[in-house]
C-alpha positions in Angstrom: 22.5 8.4 -5.2 20.1 11.2 -4.2 17.2 10.6 -1.8 13.8 11.9 -2.4 10.8 12.5 -0.1 7.4 12.8 -1.8 4.4 14.3 0.0 1.2 13.6 -1.8 -1.4 16.3 -1.2 -0.1 17.5 2.1 -2.6 19.1 4.4 -0.6 20.4 7.4 1.8 23.3 6.8 3.7 22.8 10.1 4.4 19.2 9.3 5.4 20.0 5.8 7.8 22.7 7.1 9.4 20.3 9.5 9.9 17.8 6.7 11.3 20.5 4.4 13.8 21.6 7.1 14.9 18.0 7.6 15.3 17.5 3.9 17.4 20.7 3.7 19.6 19.5 6.5 20.1 16.0 5.0 20.6 17.1 1.4 17.4 15.3 0.3 15.0 16.4 -2.5 11.5 17.2 -1.4 8.7 16.8 -3.9 5.2 18.3 -3.1 2.4 16.8 -5.1 -0.6 19.3 -5.6 -3.1 20.2 -4.5 -1.7 21.4 -1.3 -3.9 22.0 1.7 -2.3 25.4 2.3 -0.7 28.3 0.5 3.1 27.8 0.2 3.8 31.6 0.6 1.7 31.9 3.8 3.9 32.2 6.9 1.2 31.4 9.4 
């Protein structure tokens, strides 16, 4: 059974990044529901 984390219209890129890293470390699928409050390719 695969776990999923769903973020609905996330606003804070730092929190989203932390959750993404946690998902990567725990083999969990991360779903981001648009619109996002930030650009996904922006490293700041």
